[in-house]
C-alpha positions in Angstrom: 86.4 71.3 99.2 82.7 70.6 99.2 83.1 67.0 100.4 85.1 68.1 103.5 82.4 70.7 104.3 79.6 68.2 104.1 81.4 65.6 106.3 81.7 68.3 109.0 78.1 69.4 108.6 76.3 66.1 108.1 76.6 64.7 111.7 73.0 65.8 112.6 69.7 65.1 110.9 66.9 67.4 112.2 63.3 66.2 112.3 61.1 67.5 109.5 58.9 69.5 111.8 61.9 71.3 113.3 63.2 72.1 109.8 59.8 73.5 108.8 59.6 75.7 111.9 63.1 77.2 111.3 62.5 77.7 107.6 59.4 79.8 108.6 61.7 82.1 110.6 64.4 82.6 108.0 63.1 85.8 106.5 62.6 87.4 109.9 66.0 86.1 111.1 67.8 87.5 108.1 66.2 90.9 108.8 67.3 90.9 112.4 70.8 89.8 111.4 71.1 92.8 109.1 69.7 95.1 111.8 72.2 93.8 114.4 75.1 94.3 112.0 74.0 97.9 111.2 73.8 98.6 114.9 77.0 96.9 116.1 79.5 97.3 113.2 80.0 101.0 112.3 81.4 100.2 108.9 78.1 98.8 107.8 75.8 101.4 109.5 75.2 103.1 106.1 76.0 100.6 103.4 73.4 98.0 104.7 70.5 100.4 104.7 68.1 100.6 101.8 68.4 98.4 98.7 71.8 96.9 99.7 70.4 95.9 103.1 67.6 94.0 101.4 70.1 92.3 99.1 72.1 91.2 102.1 68.9 89.9 103.8 68.3 87.7 100.8 71.9 86.5 100.9 71.6 85.7 104.6 68.3 83.8 104.0 70.0 81.8 101.2 73.0 81.0 103.4 70.8 79.8 106.3 68.6 77.9 104.0 71.7 76.1 102.7 72.6 75.1 106.2 69.1 73.7 106.9 69.3 71.8 103.6 72.4 70.0 105.0 70.7 69.1 108.2 67.7 67.8 106.4 69.1 65.9 103.4 71.7 63.2 103.0 74.8 64.1 100.9 74.2 64.1 97.2 75.2 65.9 94.0 72.2 68.2 94.1 73.0 69.2 97.7 76.7 69.6 97.0 76.0 72.0 94.2 73.6 74.1 96.3 76.1 74.3 99.2 79.0 75.1 96.9 77.0 78.0 95.4 76.5 79.4 98.9 80.2 79.3 99.6 81.0 80.9 96.2 78.6 83.7 97.1 80.5 84.1 100.5 83.8 84.3 98.5 82.3 86.9 96.2 81.0 88.9 99.2 84.6 89.1 100.6 85.9 90.3 97.2 83.2 92.9 97.0 83.8 94.2 100.5 87.5 94.7 99.6 86.5 96.6 96.5 84.2 98.8 98.7 87.1 99.6 100.9 85.9 97.8 104.1 88.4 95.9 106.1 88.6 92.2 107.0 88.1 93.2 110.6 84.7 94.7 109.7 83.7 91.7 107.7 84.7 89.3 110.5 82.8 91.4 113.1 79.7 91.3 110.9 79.9 87.5 110.7 80.3 87.3 114.5 77.2 89.5 115.1 75.3 87.6 112.4 76.2 84.2 113.9 75.0 85.2 117.4 71.7 86.6 116.1 71.1 83.7 113.8 71.8 81.2 116.5 69.4 83.0 118.9 66.6 82.9 116.4 67.2 79.4 115.0 67.7 77.8 118.4 64.5 79.4 119.8 62.5 78.0 116.8 64.2 74.6 117.2 63.4 74.3 120.9 59.8 75.5 120.4 59.4 72.8 117.7 60.6 70.2 120.1 64.3 69.7 119.4 65.7 67.6 122.4 68.2 69.4 124.6 70.7 66.7 124.0 70.7 67.5 120.3 70.7 71.3 120.8 74.4 71.4 121.7 75.3 69.5 118.6 73.1 71.8 116.6 74.8 74.9 118.1 78.2 73.4 117.2 77.2 72.9 113.6 75.6 76.4 113.3 78.8 78.1 114.4 81.0 75.8 112.4 79.0 76.6 109.3 79.2 80.3 109.8 82.9 80.1 110.6 83.4 78.4 107.3 81.4 81.1 105.5 83.4 83.7 107.3 86.8 82.1 106.4 85.8 81.9 102.7 84.7 85.5 102.7 88.0 86.6 104.4 89.8 84.6 101.7 88.0 86.4 99.0 88.7 89.7 100.7 92.4 88.9 100.9 92.5 87.7 97.3 90.9 90.9 96.0 93.3 93.1 98.0 96.2 91.1 96.6 94.9 91.3 93.1 94.0 95.0 93.2 97.2 95.8 95.0 99.3 94.2 92.2 97.2 95.9 89.5 97.6 99.3 91.2 101.4 98.7 91.6 101.6 98.0 87.8 99.6 101.2 87.1 101.8 103.2 89.4 104.9 101.8 87.7 103.5 102.6 84.3 102.8 106.2 85.5 106.4 106.5 86.7 107.7 105.3 83.4 105.4 107.6 81.5 106.6 110.7 83.5 110.2 109.7 82.9 109.5 109.2 79.2 107.9 112.7 79.0 104.4 111.6 77.8 102.0 114.4 77.0 99.8 115.8 79.8 96.6 114.0 78.6 98.3 110.6 78.7 99.8 111.3 82.1 96.5 112.4 83.6 94.9 109.2 82.3 97.7 107.1 83.8 97.3 108.9 87.1 93.6 108.3 87.1 94.0 104.6 86.4 96.5 104.3 89.3 94.2 106.2 91.6 97.1 108.6 92.3 96.8 112.1 93.6 99.5 114.3 92.0 101.7 116.2 94.4 102.9 119.8 93.9 106.3 118.6 92.7 108.3 115.5 91.9 112.0 115.0 92.4 113.8 112.3 90.5 116.3 110.3 92.6 118.4 107.8 90.6 119.9 105.2 92.9 120.7 101.5 93.1 117.7 99.3 93.9 119.6 98.2 97.0 119.0 101.7 98.4 115.2 101.5 98.1 114.9 99.7 101.5 116.7 102.6 103.2 114.6 105.3 101.3 111.1 103.8 101.5 110.4 104.8 105.2 111.2 108.4 104.3 109.0 108.5 101.1 105.6 110.2 100.8 102.9 107.7 99.9 102.7 109.4 96.5 106.3 108.5 95.6 106.6 106.5 92.4 109.2 103.9 91.5 110.1 103.2 87.9 110.2 99.9 86.2 113.3 97.7 85.7 114.1 99.1 82.3 113.6 102.8 82.6 114.6 104.7 79.5 118.0 106.4 79.6 119.3 105.1 83.0 123.1 105.4 83.3 125.0 102.2 82.5 125.5 101.3 86.1 124.5 98.1 88.0 120.9 97.8 89.3 120.0 101.5 89.0 116.4 102.6 89.3 114.5 105.9 89.5 112.3 107.1 92.4 110.1 110.1 91.9 109.8 111.6 95.3 106.7 113.7 96.1 107.1 117.3 97.5 110.8 116.9 98.6 111.7 119.9 100.6 115.0 121.7 100.4 116.0 120.5 103.8 115.1 116.9 103.0 117.3 116.9 99.9 120.5 116.7 102.0 119.0 114.0 104.1 118.3 111.9 101.1 121.8 112.2 99.9 123.0 111.1 103.3 120.6 108.2 103.4 121.9 106.9 100.1 125.4 107.1 101.5 128.4 105.8 99.6 126.4 104.5 96.6 126.5 106.2 93.2 123.2 108.2 93.1 121.9 111.6 92.0 119.0 113.8 93.3 117.5 115.9 90.6 115.7 119.2 90.9 112.1 119.6 92.0 109.7 120.0 89.1 105.9 119.9 88.6 104.8 116.3 88.2 104.0 116.8 84.5 107.6 118.0 84.0 109.2 115.2 86.1 111.2 114.1 83.0 113.3 117.3 83.4 114.3 116.3 86.9 115.1 112.8 85.7 117.3 114.0 82.8 119.3 116.3 85.0 120.0 113.5 87.4 121.0 111.2 84.5 123.4 113.9 83.1 125.0 114.5 86.5 125.8 110.8 86.8 126.9 110.5 83.2 129.4 113.4 83.7 130.7 111.8 86.9 130.1 115.0 89.0 129.4 113.0 92.1 132.5 110.9 92.1 132.8 107.2 91.7 131.4 106.1 95.1 129.1 108.8 96.4 125.6 110.3 96.0 125.2 113.8 94.7 122.7 116.7 94.7 122.4 118.1 91.2 121.7 121.6 92.7 125.3 121.7 93.9 126.7 121.4 90.3 124.6 123.8 88.3 127.6 125.7 87.0 129.3 122.5 85.7 126.0 121.4 84.2 125.5 124.7 82.4 129.1 124.8 81.1 128.8 121.3 79.7 125.3 121.7 78.3 126.6 121.9 74.8 130.1 120.6 74.7 130.8 121.6 71.1 129.7 125.2 71.7 131.7 125.4 74.9 134.8 124.2 73.1 134.3 126.8 70.4 133.9 129.6 73.0 137.0 128.5 74.8 139.0 128.4 71.6 137.8 131.9 70.7 138.7 133.4 74.1 142.2 131.8 74.0 142.9 132.7 70.3 145.4 135.5 71.1 147.6 132.9 72.8 147.6 130.6 69.8 151.3 131.2 68.9 152.7 130.8 72.4 154.4 127.8 73.9 151.9 125.4 75.7 153.6 126.0 79.1 153.2 129.8 78.6 149.5 129.3 77.5 148.8 127.3 80.7 150.3 130.0 83.0 148.6 132.9 81.2 145.2 131.0 81.1 145.2 130.3 84.8 146.2 134.0 85.4 143.4 135.3 83.2 140.9 133.1 85.0 142.1 134.3 88.4 142.1 137.9 87.2 138.4 137.5 86.1 137.3 135.8 89.3 139.1 138.1 91.6 138.2 141.2 89.6 141.9 142.2 89.1 142.9 142.3 92.7 146.7 141.5 92.5 147.2 140.2 96.0 144.1 137.9 95.8 145.3 136.6 92.4 148.8 135.9 93.8 147.3 134.0 96.8 145.0 131.9 94.5 147.9 131.0 92.2 150.6 130.6 94.9 152.9 133.1 93.2 154.5 136.4 94.1 152.5 139.6 93.3 155.3 140.7 91.0 154.7 137.5 88.9 151.1 138.4 88.7 152.0 141.9 87.6 154.2 140.6 84.8 151.6 138.1 83.6 148.8 140.6 83.6 151.0 142.9 81.7 151.5 140.2 79.1 147.8 139.6 78.9 147.2 143.3 78.2 149.7 143.1 75.4 147.8 140.1 73.9 144.2 141.2 74.5 144.4 145.0 74.5 141.1 146.8 75.0 139.2 143.6 75.1 140.0 143.1 78.8 137.8 146.1 79.5 134.9 144.9 77.2 132.0 143.6 79.3 131.0 141.2 76.5 134.5 139.7 76.3 134.7 139.5 80.1 131.5 137.5 80.2 132.7 135.2 77.4 136.0 134.6 79.1 134.4 134.0 82.5 132.2 131.3 81.0 134.9 129.8 78.9 137.4 129.5 81.7 134.8 128.8 84.5 
């Protein structure tokens, strides 16, 4: 890299007296470069004032001095090392500017302003020191070529820093998502959020969907949305599933998310505080595990709360159902089925015979007979609020 730079910048050897004259102007030139950048590039109007401005003046002086070295000395190891150190400083400048949050556009603009100001000062000194007009054009070409190279190296450093910091932040965000899903304690989650430079939203909603759906969902995600890693704990055993923690998903937007995912198996959990995001994730997992959304469709868990409650403890639910149906234990299975569906309809329709008949597609007289049979089996329990509650849940 150094050799190619020196080949491009070694086509002109300036007289010693011209070099001396320009070196005498370097400090003042650097000061004017910084002043011009402050005046013309808004991003640097404040950062370049005070101590930082003086540091930049020193850097500009060193950079211009390096250029004059190349116009005064033949190529050699000593010169190569000095030149390379200048370009390393330019690269470091680009990385530092990216860390400070200033854009490549601002940095490139600063170089353009600096090149124009430096050329004005250096060319004035060179002409006053007797540089022939024929060599002035070549001198201008080399000045701008040198500063273009410095600019390109700084822009490269800027891009490398952004790429590096972007990857690092993505890893931090992924760890945060995994930590929320894993249910880490609040202190640990706050630390992960701070490392990821992530501002917590009011709520997070877990969306479990195939990775192929991410491209469809991303344009509709808040910037604070988090995407879990490739091996999130407890994901359903389905192909290529991942979890997205959506920030502040409104009630109206829930339906749109389900529609966006389309005919892919997916589940949208409930909205929860970000520290309790695991609860949203677990409900979405359970909804998929129970198959409540079907085999080829996305599902909103809020639409299946009853089923989720009834199956929360399958063993307890089975015991409750067995207790409620105990009076029918000695009947034939076909009779049990008919009386069970009649009891359920009787509970749901609050004993209205015609509504029960319509729900069961039978004659009202059939309902009357079956309800009479139930009264024989259950007696006063059919009027007991506690039994009615148990039976409603058991047969729900």
